BAFI-3210 file (N, C-alpha, C; in Angstrom, 3 decimals, decimal comma, padded with zeros to 6 digits):
// residues 61
n [1|2|3|4|5|6|7|8|9|10|11|12|13|14|15|16|17|18|19|20|21|22|23|24|25|26|27|28|29|30|31|32|33|34|35|36|37|38|39|40|41|42|43|44|45|46|47|48|49|50|51|52|53|54|55|56|57|58|59|60|61]
n.u [205,448|202,180|200,126|197,040|193,772|191,446|188,282|187,724|185,262|183,542|183,858|182,670|184,265|185,266|187,207|190,664|193,976|197,216|200,512|203,815|206,551|209,068|211,406|213,232|211,630|209,603|206,208|202,888|199,756|196,434|193,352|189,791|186,857|183,476|182,635|183,809|183,259|183,244|185,955|187,060|185,881|187,037|189,788|189,716|189,294|190,215|192,383|193,563|194,206|196,297|198,092|198,618|200,363|202,748|203,277|203,564|206,226|207,074|205,342|204,210|202,748]
n.v [067,992|067,465|069,381|070,878|072,039|074,122|075,410|078,019|079,058|076,921|075,980|077,823|079,998|083,393|084,740|085,202|086,569|086,855|087,693|088,735|089,136|091,677|090,419|087,783|084,695|084,825|084,704|085,933|084,915|085,696|084,801|084,900|084,034|082,802|082,142|080,811|078,056|077,414|077,623|075,641|073,341|073,467|073,092|070,420|069,136|066,804|067,677|069,733|068,429|066,898|068,850|070,747|069,575|069,534|072,199|073,223|073,466|075,863|077,878|080,860|082,500]
n.w [-081,253|-082,246|-084,430|-083,614|-084,379|-082,921|-082,349|-080,362|-079,654|-079,489|-076,983|-075,362|-075,321|-075,474|-076,846|-077,913|-077,525|-078,832|-078,168|-079,062|-077,075|-076,375|-075,708|-077,117|-077,963|-076,090|-075,451|-075,081|-074,081|-073,987|-072,855|-073,113|-071,408|-071,154|-068,573|-065,404|-065,361|-068,085|-068,857|-067,257|-068,321|-070,850|-070,207|-069,543|-071,891|-074,518|-076,240|-074,751|-072,387|-073,264|-074,152|-072,016|-069,936|-071,377|-071,791|-069,252|-068,041|-069,133|-068,510|-066,858|-064,124]
ca.u [204,050|201,358|199,298|195,595|193,030|190,267|187,507|187,516|183,840|182,855|184,008|182,140|185,313|184,900|188,275|192,012|194,968|198,568|201,501|205,228|207,224|210,320|212,449|213,065|211,112|208,575|204,881|201,843|198,450|195,345|192,085|188,581|185,875|182,139|182,602|184,813|182,902|183,647|187,401|187,319|185,511|188,072|191,022|189,522|189,123|191,344|193,564|194,210|194,776|197,577|198,974|198,992|201,578|203,915|203,523|203,761|207,570|207,317|204,301|204,374|201,458]
ca.v [068,076|067,605|070,589|070,669|073,280|074,070|076,647|078,409|079,338|075,670|075,784|079,041|081,001|084,659|085,055|085,199|087,430|086,345|088,747|088,391|090,114|092,211|089,422|086,649|083,441|085,049|084,976|086,151|084,499|086,143|084,193|085,391|082,958|083,196|082,010|079,875|076,701|077,239|077,354|074,344|072,341|073,565|072,475|068,970|068,590|065,932|068,361|070,492|067,447|066,488|069,998|071,448|069,062|069,883|073,637|073,580|073,955|077,183|078,819|081,723|083,087]
ca.w [-080,853|-083,443|-084,443|-083,635|-084,538|-082,078|-082,348|-078,965|-079,426|-079,162|-075,543|-074,756|-075,236|-076,108|-077,782|-077,364|-078,156|-078,654|-078,386|-078,954|-076,225|-076,922|-075,464|-078,039|-077,436|-075,075|-076,005|-074,081|-074,572|-073,121|-073,271|-072,438|-071,330|-070,717|-067,118|-064,879|-065,782|-069,484|-068,955|-066,633|-069,330|-071,888|-069,732|-069,466|-073,242|-074,869|-076,784|-073,678|-071,462|-073,853|-074,320|-070,784|-069,289|-072,190|-071,648|-067,839|-067,700|-069,727|-068,102|-065,700|-063,729]
c.u [203,222|200,455|197,825|194,928|191,737|189,575|187,136|186,038|183,051|182,904|183,507|183,242|184,875|185,957|189,631|192,897|196,334|199,546|202,905|205,895|208,498|211,474|212,217|212,551|210,035|207,266|203,882|200,510|197,401|194,052|190,949|187,509|184,560|182,026|183,642|184,523|183,371|185,136|187,760|186,983|186,581|189,355|190,917|189,357|190,368|192,576|194,292|194,847|196,135|198,572|199,479|200,232|202,851|204,274|203,915|205,175|207,848|206,374|204,701|203,008|201,610]
c.v [068,242|068,827|070,199|072,022|073,134|075,419|076,971|078,640|078,090|075,386|076,992|080,054|082,251|085,057|084,987|086,142|086,829|087,453|088,174|089,502|090,615|091,225|088,215|085,397|083,586|085,434|085,116|085,793|084,915|085,563|084,802|084,313|083,485|083,160|080,972|078,435|076,427|076,926|076,027|073,208|072,300|072,856|070,963|068,329|067,789|066,681|069,169|069,554|066,959|067,652|070,603|070,884|069,415|071,361|074,039|074,077|075,382|078,261|079,637|082,307|084,572]
c.w [-082,124|-083,312|-084,445|-083,770|-083,749|-082,120|-080,907|-078,660|-079,086|-077,668|-074,755|-074,485|-075,990|-077,132|-077,115|-078,164|-077,861|-079,029|-078,289|-078,144|-076,908|-076,757|-076,373|-077,321|-076,378|-075,770|-074,872|-074,724|-073,544|-073,682|-072,467|-072,546|-070,793|-069,195|-066,703|-065,315|-067,212|-069,611|-068,304|-067,594|-070,422|-071,452|-069,635|-070,842|-073,634|-075,378|-075,708|-072,653|-071,964|-073,875|-073,005|-070,083|-070,059|-072,044|-070,231|-067,520|-068,191|-069,229|-066,871|-065,375|-063,531]
res [m|r|s|t|r|h|d|i|r|l|s|r|g|i|g|y|e|c|y|r|a|d|e|p|g|i|y|i|l|i|e|r|w|a|d|r|e|a|i|q|v|h|f|k|s|p|h|m|a|e|l|l|p|k|l|a|p|y|a|v|e]
***
């Protein structure tokens, strides 16, 4: 997967935190958004449209 850099603030994101769990290979990403519309716009952006299907097998809710 190629690396892309995206400024979350451009999508009305407030910020994010990434943590490594005690279990090897487990990471937790917490994002904060201005509102629901902001995250919906973010998920439709080209870089997320490419990334999300690749991450789906690893995601947990």
